[in-house]
C-alpha positions in Angstrom: 57.5 34.7 -50.9 56.0 36.2 -54.0 56.2 34.4 -57.2 58.6 35.9 -59.0 59.3 33.5 -61.9 59.1 35.4 -65.8 58.9 33.9 -69.1 62.2 35.2 -72.1 59.8 33.4 -75.1 59.9 30.1 -74.2 62.6 30.5 -71.2 60.8 30.4 -67.7 63.0 32.3 -64.9 63.3 31.9 -61.7 63.1 35.4 -61.1 63.8 38.5 -62.5 67.5 38.8 -62.1 70.2 38.3 -64.4 73.9 39.2 -64.4 75.4 41.2 -67.5 78.1 40.3 -69.9 81.5 41.6 -69.1 80.7 42.2 -66.1 80.6 38.6 -63.7 83.0 36.3 -65.9 81.3 32.8 -65.9 79.6 33.7 -63.3 81.8 31.1 -61.6 84.4 33.5 -60.2 81.4 35.2 -58.3 80.8 31.4 -56.3 82.3 32.3 -52.9 80.1 35.6 -52.3 76.8 34.5 -53.0 74.6 31.6 -54.0 75.0 31.2 -58.0 71.7 29.5 -57.7 69.4 31.9 -56.4 70.0 34.7 -59.7 67.4 34.0 -62.6 70.2 33.2 -65.1 73.6 34.5 -65.6 74.9 35.9 -69.2 78.9 35.1 -69.5 81.4 37.0 -71.1 81.4 37.7 -74.7 82.5 35.0 -76.6 83.5 35.4 -80.5 84.2 32.4 -83.0 88.2 33.1 -82.2 90.7 34.0 -79.6 90.4 38.0 -79.2 93.5 39.7 -77.1 91.4 43.0 -76.8 92.4 46.4 -76.8 95.5 47.5 -75.6 95.7 48.9 -72.2 95.0 51.5 -70.5 91.1 49.8 -71.2 89.5 51.0 -67.8 88.4 54.4 -66.7 86.3 55.3 -63.4 84.4 58.9 -63.9 82.3 60.8 -61.2 79.0 58.7 -61.7 79.7 55.7 -64.0 82.3 53.5 -65.9 84.0 53.7 -69.2 85.3 50.4 -70.3 87.3 49.6 -74.1 88.5 45.8 -73.4 87.3 44.6 -76.7 85.7 41.2 -75.9 88.8 39.7 -74.6 88.3 35.9 -74.5 89.9 32.7 -75.5 87.2 31.7 -77.9 83.6 29.9 -78.4 85.8 26.2 -78.7 87.8 26.8 -75.6 84.5 27.9 -73.5 83.2 24.7 -74.9 86.0 22.8 -73.8 86.9 24.7 -70.6 84.4 26.3 -69.4 81.0 24.6 -70.2 81.9 21.1 -68.2 82.7 23.8 -64.9 79.2 25.7 -65.0 77.0 22.6 -66.7 76.1 21.4 -62.9 75.3 25.0 -61.6 71.4 25.1 -61.1 70.5 29.0 -62.9 70.4 29.3 -66.4 73.7 30.2 -68.5 73.7 32.3 -71.4 76.1 32.8 -74.0 76.8 36.7 -74.9 77.5 36.1 -78.7 79.7 38.4 -80.9 81.6 38.8 -84.2 83.4 40.4 -86.9 80.9 39.1 -89.5 77.6 37.7 -89.9 79.2 34.0 -90.3 81.3 34.7 -87.4 77.7 35.4 -85.6 76.6 32.4 -87.1 79.5 30.1 -86.8 78.9 30.6 -83.0 75.5 30.3 -82.7 75.9 27.0 -84.0 78.5 25.6 -82.2 76.9 27.4 -79.2 73.1 25.6 -79.8 74.6 22.0 -79.4 75.4 22.6 -75.9 72.9 21.0 -74.0 72.2 23.0 -70.8 72.9 26.1 -72.3 69.0 27.0 -73.6 69.4 30.7 -74.7 72.3 33.2 -76.4 72.4 37.3 -76.0 73.6 38.2 -80.0 75.1 40.9 -79.2 75.4 43.1 -82.2 76.0 46.5 -80.0 79.4 46.4 -78.7 81.0 49.4 -78.8 84.7 48.6 -78.6 86.1 46.6 -81.3 87.0 48.0 -84.9 85.1 45.0 -86.7 81.2 44.0 -86.3 79.6 45.2 -83.0 77.9 48.0 -82.7 78.4 48.6 -86.1 75.4 45.7 -86.9 73.5 47.2 -84.5 72.9 50.6 -85.8 71.1 50.3 -89.0 68.0 48.2 -89.3 69.3 46.5 -92.6 72.5 45.5 -90.9 70.6 44.7 -87.6 68.0 42.4 -89.6 70.9 40.7 -91.8 72.7 39.7 -89.0 69.3 38.7 -86.8 68.0 36.4 -89.9 70.8 34.8 -90.7 71.3 33.7 -87.1 67.8 33.3 -86.6 68.2 30.0 -89.3 71.2 28.7 -87.6 70.2 28.9 -84.4 67.1 26.6 -82.7 66.7 28.2 -79.3 66.1 31.1 -77.2 67.5 34.5 -79.0 67.6 37.6 -77.2 69.6 40.5 -79.0 71.0 42.9 -77.4 70.4 46.7 -79.1 72.9 49.7 -78.7 71.3 53.0 -77.2 74.5 54.9 -80.0 71.6 55.0 -82.8 68.7 58.0 -83.1 66.1 55.3 -82.3 66.0 52.5 -80.3 62.5 51.5 -81.1 63.1 50.9 -85.3 66.0 48.1 -84.5 63.9 46.8 -82.0 61.2 46.1 -84.9 63.7 45.3 -87.3 65.1 42.4 -85.3 61.7 41.0 -84.0 60.4 40.8 -87.5 63.3 38.7 -88.1 62.0 35.8 -85.5 64.4 37.0 -82.0 62.9 36.1 -78.9 63.3 39.1 -77.1 65.4 42.4 -77.1 67.9 43.5 -74.4 69.1 47.1 -73.6 71.1 49.3 -73.1 74.8 48.4 -74.3 76.7 51.2 -73.2 76.7 54.6 -74.7 79.8 55.9 -76.2 82.2 58.3 -74.3 85.6 58.8 -73.3 87.6 60.5 -70.6 90.7 62.8 -71.4 93.4 62.8 -69.1 93.9 66.6 -68.2 97.8 66.5 -67.2 98.9 64.6 -69.9 96.3 66.7 -72.2 96.1 62.5 -74.3 92.5 60.2 -73.5 93.0 57.6 -71.0 92.3 54.8 -73.2 93.9 53.6 -75.7 91.3 53.5 -77.7 90.5 57.3 -77.2 86.7 56.1 -76.5 84.9 53.8 -74.4 81.7 52.6 -73.4 80.5 54.6 -70.3 78.1 52.3 -68.0 76.9 52.6 -64.3 74.5 54.8 -62.5 74.6 58.3 -65.0 73.3 55.7 -68.2 69.8 54.9 -66.2 67.7 57.4 -67.1 68.6 57.3 -70.7 67.8 53.5 -70.5 64.9 53.6 -68.4 63.4 55.7 -71.6 64.6 53.4 -73.9 63.0 50.8 -72.2 59.7 52.1 -71.8 59.9 53.5 -75.4 60.6 49.9 -77.0 57.7 48.3 -75.1 55.2 50.4 -76.8 57.1 49.8 -80.4 57.3 45.4 -79.5 55.7 43.1 -78.6 58.6 40.5 -77.9 59.7 40.7 -74.3 62.2 43.3 -72.9 66.0 42.5 -70.7 66.4 45.9 -69.4 69.6 46.7 -68.1 72.1 50.1 -67.7 73.0 51.8 -64.2 70.6 49.3 -61.4 72.3 49.4 -58.7 69.8 48.0 -56.4 66.3 46.7 -56.0 64.5 49.9 -56.3 65.9 50.8 -60.0 65.2 47.1 -60.6 61.5 48.1 -60.2 61.7 50.8 -61.8 62.7 48.6 -65.3 59.5 46.3 -64.7 57.6 49.3 -64.8 58.9 50.9 -67.5 58.5 47.7 -69.6 61.2 45.2 -68.9 60.5 41.3 -68.1 63.1 40.6 -66.7 66.4 42.8 -65.8 70.4 42.5 -65.8 72.9 43.9 -63.1 76.0 44.9 -64.6 78.6 47.4 -63.3 77.0 47.1 -59.6 78.4 44.2 -59.4 81.9 45.6 -59.7 81.0 47.6 -56.3 79.5 44.8 -54.6 79.7 41.7 -56.0 76.7 40.2 -54.0 74.5 42.9 -55.5 72.4 40.7 -57.5 71.3 38.2 -54.9 70.2 41.4 -52.8 68.4 42.9 -55.4 66.3 39.1 -55.3 65.6 39.8 -52.3 64.7 44.0 -52.5 62.3 42.6 -55.0 60.8 39.9 -53.4 60.5 42.4 -49.8 58.8 45.3 -52.0 56.2 42.5 -53.8 55.8 41.4 -50.5 55.1 44.9 -48.8 52.5 45.9 -51.4 50.4 42.8 -51.2 51.3 42.1 -54.9 51.1 37.9 -55.5 53.5 38.2 -58.6 55.9 40.1 -60.3 54.8 39.6 -63.5 52.3 42.4 -61.8 54.8 44.8 -62.3 55.9 44.8 -66.2 54.7 47.9 -68.3 53.2 48.8 -64.7 54.1 51.9 -65.1 51.1 54.6 -64.8 51.1 58.0 -66.1 
């Protein structure tokens, strides 16, 4: 077997395949389908300081080549996670990362501080890019100033690995990446969903209760690949790539574009075993091409 180990800052992953927040629950929901310990990491659903009901239904819609969602970070808050979820998942032999969101800088900091106290959570993914909440979320990730302000505050309070999830709904994602790198982010993950909408022609109404939602799935992959490649040449910190990864070939393309690791999102809804299959597929690619380590692929795109 090839060497699949990769590094995100000081975090050493057994392989580059993680699952994306919001598409894999807390991991335990998939335990009947795959061996969770074979994954490089699991990024649990978006967690906020307080309980959130999320947006009204309907908040999911299928499109011809992707999915729209407007869930709105439904969760029971960080204290519920610490008391009820963490004790159940902490012994599973993979890294668990918590996706942290908030409506204010103070929310982000307070949530990160609580997560920092958990021994078995080595990193957070700071979500400054969710398009489906009225306050906070993407608003923090669409300007260098606001992105820098929240990362600066969280960096001062959170000593472990800090990954910042970036929005594609900006003019130049590399400027945002540079801004958060300058404030101490250990890595960036990109891309979050693209803002889109669906219309019910018979009812002449939007499908989603929120009118717009986040588009994910195979249709966003070319945009995500382009942004990962651009960001790879703009920052020195590692990149976690995501956006439309449906199979091992897609994952390898992201590594070649410059990602050090990848996240699998919408594909989990189609095939709950896809993440494990992607681990196997990457290994098969390496062995077939006589490549000793997956690290040799990172940024290996030839122009």
